[in-house]
C-alpha positions in Angstrom: 18.7 220.4 85.9 16.6 219.1 83.1 13.4 217.2 83.5 13.8 213.7 82.1 10.6 211.6 82.0 11.2 208.0 83.1 8.6 206.5 80.8 10.5 207.5 77.6 13.6 206.1 75.9 16.5 208.3 74.7 19.1 208.5 72.0 22.7 209.7 72.2 21.6 212.4 69.8 19.1 213.8 72.3 15.9 212.6 70.9 13.2 211.0 73.0 11.1 208.0 72.0 7.7 207.0 73.3 6.4 203.5 72.4 2.7 203.8 71.8 -0.1 201.2 72.3 -0.7 201.1 68.5 2.9 200.0 67.9 4.2 203.3 66.6 7.0 205.3 68.2 6.5 209.0 68.8 9.8 211.0 68.7 10.8 214.5 69.9 13.9 216.2 71.2 14.8 216.4 74.9 14.6 219.4 77.2 18.4 219.3 77.3 18.5 219.5 73.4 16.1 222.4 73.1 18.0 224.3 75.8 21.3 223.8 73.9 19.7 224.9 70.6 18.0 228.0 72.0 14.9 229.5 70.3 13.7 227.0 67.7 12.6 228.7 64.5 12.1 225.8 62.0 11.4 222.1 62.1 11.3 219.8 59.1 10.8 216.1 58.7 11.4 215.3 55.1 11.1 211.5 54.9 7.3 210.9 55.7 6.3 207.7 54.0 9.9 206.4 53.7 11.6 203.5 55.3 14.6 204.6 57.4 17.3 202.8 59.5 17.9 203.6 63.1 20.3 206.5 63.3 19.5 207.8 59.9 18.8 211.6 59.5 15.1 212.2 58.8 14.9 216.0 59.1 16.3 219.0 60.7 15.6 221.5 63.5 16.9 225.1 63.3 17.3 227.7 66.0 18.6 231.2 66.2 22.0 229.7 67.2 22.3 226.4 65.2 20.9 223.8 62.9 20.8 220.2 63.9 19.8 217.0 62.2 17.0 214.8 63.6 17.6 211.1 63.6 15.3 208.0 63.6 15.6 206.1 66.9 14.4 202.8 65.4 14.3 201.3 61.9 10.9 201.5 60.2 8.6 203.8 58.2 8.1 207.5 59.0 4.3 207.8 59.2 3.7 211.4 60.2 5.3 214.7 61.0 3.8 217.1 63.5 1.9 219.7 61.4 1.7 222.2 64.3 5.5 222.7 64.3 5.4 224.0 60.7 3.5 227.0 62.0 4.7 227.1 65.6 8.2 225.6 65.9 8.7 227.4 69.2 6.4 224.8 70.8 9.5 222.6 71.0 11.0 225.1 73.5 7.7 225.6 75.3 7.0 221.9 75.8 9.8 219.6 74.5 8.1 216.4 75.7 4.6 217.4 74.5 5.8 218.7 71.1 6.6 215.5 69.1 8.4 215.9 65.8 7.5 212.7 64.0 6.1 209.2 64.3 7.7 206.0 63.0 6.2 202.5 62.6 9.0 200.1 63.5 9.6 197.3 61.1 9.3 193.7 62.4 12.3 192.8 64.5 13.5 196.4 64.8 15.7 196.7 67.8 15.4 199.4 70.5 18.1 197.9 72.7 20.5 200.8 71.9 18.1 203.3 73.3 18.9 204.8 76.8 16.8 204.7 79.9 16.1 208.0 81.7 18.9 207.1 84.2 21.4 206.4 81.4 20.4 209.6 79.6 20.8 211.6 82.8 24.4 210.3 83.1 25.0 211.1 79.4 24.2 214.7 79.8 25.8 215.0 83.2 22.6 216.2 85.0 
């Protein structure tokens, strides 16, 4: 059974989103996702400084088993990528909820209604 923090929101694509006090959204992948991927060997967020739409690919994460796209959970500007993961991508496996991938500043009026609660995400993955 995966640990699913109740204070986060989730996407159907297995990203988590934490809404910060400064208005930004910190994004990572869930414990379920990192378990499915296996040993993460590469993380890249390639749209820093760009405006993106919710659901748009913003980077990729690669493991020894597979490569997967990373998607923006909300529309806005990608403001930062986690520099630690360029050198230590395995931190995603060690601490999926502490190892954020990128941050986005939502645009005015950006909706987060499509994001899942912890309970909804638990049902999605069948945990």
